[in-house]
C-alpha positions, 0 to 999 in steps of 0.5 A: 500500500502507498500512502502519500502524505505531506507528512504534517497532518495539519488538516482533513475532512474530520479535523484540523487538530494535528494530533487527532489526525496523527492518531487516525493515520496510526490506526490506519497503519496498524489496521493495514499491518493486522490485515496482512499488508506488511509493505506500507510505503510512505513517500512524503512531500515536505515544505522546507525545511524537511521535518521527518520527525513529526506528525505523519512522517514519524508514523510512517518512519516506523518501517524505515526501509519503505520511508521516502523523504521527498524534499522536492517534487523532482524526488517523487519520481525516484521514490515511486520508481524505487517502490515499483522495483520492490521485491515484494508482490505488487498488485492493483486493487480498487 
């Protein structure tokens, strides 16, 4: 599963509380792992300066081998190419 995030979790359709959004993201990640989705990839786009230790980024970094710190739009393609080259079985689902 690929979760694309800005890493800051400042607003969603339910809340504008970063701590509440972080908690929802953690539940999502935990539920995905419990359902057998062990390859959770998190390329994150940041405004400068990059802050990989806060919010959603900190949650996604719990699986560091699948975390991509993207600090410029030009790095996004390389992150997705790396994910596509992963040795795990990839499948498209709706």
